[in-house]
N, C-alpha and C positions, 0 to 999 in steps of 0.2 A: 282733805277730809273725806273719808269713805262713807258710802251710803250704808245705812243699817241693814244688816243681813236678816233674812227670814228666820234664821235659827234663834236670833235673840228676841225672845217673846216678852221681855220685861217692858212693861208699859205700852205694849202694842195692842191695838184693838182693830176691829174690822176684819178685813180679809186675812190678817196675819194671826188671828186668834188660834189657839191650840185646837187642832182637829179640823181646821177649815179645809185642808187638803188631805184628808186621811185616806181617801180612796186611791187605788193604784192609778198612776198617770195623771192624777189631778193637778199635781204641782207642775208637771211638764206642760199641761194644757194652759195653766194660768200664766206661766212664763211666756208661752207662745202668744198669749193674748195681749201682752204688753206692747204698746205701740210707741215707737220712737222714730220721729222723722229723720233724725240724724243718722240712723242706722240703715236707711233705705239703700239698697245696693245701686251701684253705677252700672251703666251698660256693659254687657259682657263680663260681669263679675258675679260670683256666687256668694250668696249671703249665708249667714249662720243657719243651721237647721232649726233654731228656735225663733227665727224672725218670721213675723206675720204682719201684714198690713191690715189695719182695721178699716181702710178705705178702699181696698181692692175691689174692682168691679169686673164683671165678666163682659162678654161681648154684648150682652143685652143691656148693660148699664146698671144692673142691680148689684148692690154691694154685698159682699160676703163678710159677715161679722165674725170676728175671732171668738166671740163668746160662744158661738155655736160649734166650736171645735170639738170633735169627738174625743172621748176620754180613752178609747181603746187603742190609741196610737196610730190610727189611720189618718192620713194627711187630707185636709179638705181641698176642694177644688177652688183655685184662685185664678182670677183674670181669665176665666173661661178655659183654662187648661184642663187636661184630663186628670182625673183623680189618680193619685199614686197609691198603689197598694202598700200594705205594711211590709217592711223588709226591703223596699226599693232604696236606691241611693238617696241619701238625705240632702241632696243639693238640687234645687230647681230654680227656674227664673223665667219670667215672662217679659220680654222687652216691650211688647205692645202695651201691656198694662202699666208698665213703668212710665211710658210716655204719657199715657192718659192721666196718671196720678199727678205728674209734675207739670205738664205743659197743657193739659186739657185736650179735648177732642179737636182734632184738626182735619180739615177736608183736603183731600188730595187735589192738586191742581189739574186742570184739563191737560190731557196729553198733548204734547207739541211734537210734531214730526221733526225728527233730527237725524243726523247721520249716526250710524252705529258707532259708539265710542270704542276706542281701543281697550282691550282688557287691561284692568289694573294689574300692576306687578304684584306678584305673590309676596305678601308681607313676611312670609316665613312663619315658623312655629311661634305660637304665643307663649309668653313666659308667665307662669303662674307662681306667685310668691306667697308663701304661707306666713301669716303674721305670728310672731312668737307669742307665747302665753303672757297675759297681762297679770302683774302681781295684784293680789287682793287689795293692797293698801292704796293703789291708785285707780281702782275701778271707778270710783265716783268722779274722778277728774278726767279720765280718758275714755269717755263714752264713744268718741269718734274712732277709737282703735278697736272696737268690738268686731269690726269687719276687716277684711283684707283691703288694703289700699294699694292700688297700682298707679303710680304717677305716670302721666302721659308726657310726651316731649313738650318742653317750654311751659309746663304747668297748666296745660289745657285739659281738663277732665270732664267738660260738659258734653252733652249729647250732640250729635251731628246736626248741622243746620238743614232747613228745608222741611217739607211736609213728611209725615210718617208714611212709610211704604205700606203696601197692602199686607194683610194678615198672612202669616205663614207659620208653619209649625217649627221651622228651624230658627235658631237665634240670629238676630240681625248682625251684619258685619260691623265691627267697631269703626268709629270715626278715625280717619288717618289724616293728619295735617300734611301740607306739602313737605316733601323731603328737602332737607338742607344739607349743606356740606358739613355742618357741625355734628358731632356724635350725639346720639340721644342720651338723655340723663338716665342714670341708673334708678331703678324703682326704689322708693322709700317705704320701708316696711316697719321701721322701728317706732320708738316713742318720740316725745317732743324734742329731746336733745339730738336724736338722729336726724329728724327733719330739719333742724336748724343747720346742722353740719352739711346736709345735702343742699340746702338753699344757698349756703355760702359758696359751695363748690361750683354751683352752676354759673356764677358770674365770672369765673376765671377763664382766661383765654389760654389755649395750649401754647407751649413754648414754640418760638419760631423755628423753622427748619434751618438746618445748617447751610452755610453759604455754599453756593455751587463751586465746583472745582474750577481753578483758573484755566483759561483757554490755552492750550499748548502753543508755544511760539514756533512759527515756521522756521525751518533750518535756514542758515545763512548761505549765500552763494560763496563761491571760492574767492571772488574779489572782495566781498564784504568781510569774509573771515580774515583775509590778509590785512585789510584796513583795521579791523578790530584788534588783531594781534599787534600790529605796529603801534596803534594808539595805546595799547596796554604797556608797551615797553617804555622804560624811563629814558629820558633824553640824556645826551652826554653831559650837559650841565648839571643835571640832578645827580648823575653817578659821580661826577667830579666833586660836587659839594659833599656828598656822603663820604667819599674817601678822605677829603680834607678834614671833615668833622671827626671821623674815626681816628685820624692821625693826631689831631689836637687832643682828643680825649686820651689817647694812649700816652702822649707826651705829658699831659697834665697828671695822669696817674703816676708815671715814672718820676716826675718832679716831686710829687707829694711823697713818694716812697724815699726819694733821695734826701729830702729835707728831714723826714722822720729819722732816717739813718744818721744824718749828721748831727742833729740837735739832741737826739735821745740815745740812740743805740751806741754811738761812739763813746759817749760819757760812761755808759754802763760798762762797756768792754774795757775802757782805759782805767776806770776805778778798780775793776777786778785785777787787771795786770799790775797796777801800782801797788795794790794791797799785797799781792803775792811777792812782789819785789821787796817791799819793806820787811816782810817776814823773813825773806831769804837773807837780807843784809844783817838783820838782828841774829839770825842763827849763825852766820859766819863770825860775827863778833863774839858770840858765846864760845865758839870753837877756837878763837885766837887768830883768825884770818882777817884780812882787810886792813893790814898795816898801812898807814899813810905813805904815799909815794905816787908813783906813776901807775895809772889804771888804763886798761884797754878801753877803746871806744864802746860805749853802751854798757859798761860795767858800773854797777851801783856801788857807792862808797860812803854816802852820808845821807842824813835825813833832816829836812827843814821843817820847823814848827813855826806857824804864825798864829799865836793864840787868839788875836782879835778876829781873824777870819776863819778860825777852826780848821786850819789846813795842816795836814801832816802828809808830806810827799817825799819820795826818795829822790836823791840827786845822783845822776849817772854822768859818766865822762862823755864829752862831745855834745854837739847840738844837732845831731842828725835827726831829721824829722820822722822818718819811719821807725828807726831803731830806738829813739829816745823820746822825743816830744809827743808823737802820736800814741805812745804807750802810757801816757799820763804822768811821765816823770819830768823833772827839771834837768836841763843840760848845762854842764859846766863848759865855759869857753876855755878850752885847753889845747887847741891845735893851731899851728902856724902863727900868723900875725895876730890872731885873736886869743892867743894864749894869755891867761890871767893867773894870779896867785891862788894858792890853796888856803883854807882857813888857818891851818897851823903855821903858815909862814909869818915871820916876824914883821914883815912889811909887804904891802901890795894891795891889790883890789881883787876880791873874790866875786866874779861876775857869773850869773846864771841866767838862762832863758826858759820861758814856759808859755803854754797856750792860755789865752784869755777866754776863748770860747771853743767849745767842742773838745773831744779827746781828753776828758777829765777836767779841763779848764781850771787848773790850780790857781792861776792869777786872775780869775774872773773879777774879783772885787779889790784888787791890789790898789786901785786908785782911791780907795776910801781910807787908806792908812794916813795917819797924821804924825807929825814929829813927836818922838818919844815912844811910839809903839814898839814893843820888843819883837825881834826876829831871832830865833835860836837855830843854830846849825849843830846837829849832833853827829859826832864821828865815833870811831871805835874807842878812842882814848879820852875824849873831853867834850864839853858843851861850850859853844861859842855864842855869846849873846851880843846882838847888835841892836842899836836904836835907830829908828827911821829919822832921817834929818831933812831931806828935801826930795822934790819930785819934778820931773820934766814932763809935762803933759803930752808933748808931741815933738817928734824929731824924725829925720829921714832914716830909713833903714841902713843907708850907707855911712851914717855918722858913727864911726868906731871910736871916736874920742871919748865917748861916754864910759868906756870900759878900760881906759888907760889907768896906770898905777895911781895917778892923781886925776880923777875924772874931770873933764871940762864941763863947766856949768853946774857942778855939784856944790860949789862953795868951799871945797877943800883947797887949801893953798900950799900944803906941804905933804910929804909922804906920810903914810899911816896904814892902818889896817881897816880897809873899807869893804863895803858890800854893795853890789849893784844888781838890781832886778830889772829885766827887760821883757816886754811883751808887746803884742800887736794892739793897735788902736786906729780908728774907732772899733767898737765891738763888731764882730762878724766880718771884719775886713783885715787886711794886712798892709794897708797903705802906709801907715806910719808906725812909730814905736813910742811906747810909754816907758819912761825910765824912773826908777825909784832908788834912792841912795840911802845907805846907812853906815854907821860907824860902830866898831867893836867897843863894847863897854865892859865885858866880863869874859873870862876864860876859866872854866871850872872842870877839873878832872872828873871822870865818871865815878872814881872812888869816893868823891865827896858828895855824891848825889846830884839830883836835878837842881837847876837854878830856880830862883823865885818865880820867874816868868812861866815856868811849866808847872810849878807846884800850886801857885795861887790860882 
């Protein structure tokens, strides 16, 4: 809340009545006559030109009343100082009168002989800070800001201790506290908020200095350098273990690649080759080639269908692993002592071989066939349908009696038109052979269309 201004004459009486200060300079003299103990200046500070103390005394002890201030603008004599003429600088201060006003008259102590003290260090140029103008709205609240405030280090703004020195015309030296390593606080010249921020900042400590640089290490001698280099080298055992580890890792990677090739890539390649061979056989049949008879090793001449296993695979002459079996096809036993009959023969055993794992694996699930399941062999002129009759789970690879005209162990006891399928067992090995037998139940020319086993 602001104090009422002299300009507002509504409801005012007394010294603020209209015309009370009509004469020139009367208002200035009245303002100078206002006494405010809070606005008394500190040592070595300059007060406002309007400040006057109504209790100032001269050297004789007589008070100088502000009511007696002249109106013509001349400054009165205060604290026994010389009268300042009109037009002189509007700043004046009497430190001796200040001490008498606030601390009373003090008697100087008896002089004590002592050694001449060393001259005090020059404090350097004094800093004078001008207070910014105070807004009218806060004039009533901030009466302490009507003068310039210079904060002393560590908040000590009082006068120096000890008796007052003898009178002198020059201003007394300001009190200086003992110097410390901490930097002096910056002067506070603003309002209430600025003083609060300055008070908060005084309690903070400066950031610690950076750590000192590490002490340089002395250089090693020749012997010490050799020992350090020898200790840094790996021992033969460590080198050998690393080599063995790298070899094992390389072998593991190679084995992993080989397994991937055998189990996945060989099937992909064999199925592609078998598919192309099936198309080639069908094209030859369309052109009239592929007449039943004797075929060259590796030449495709028929196609086998196993509807239950969803298998359609070409049949080639011979059981050569690289030229026939590894290419995803079935091989007909047709050479030397292993020679067997052809499907169109009126009597005999038509025996073929195929892979159970990898390379297209056409006989992968042949062990799941049950008696009565159809197996169809397609040639250029006819479809030959067989029915599965029996299975031999395991036998020696050297047992060739299973492919004779009347297979041993098949249950057949007289000549006929039979089918024999052979493959490796157990899976992913070639230790034994798995045998499946069938008996022809139907022969249909191609002109009559596909048999029921392929149509249904």
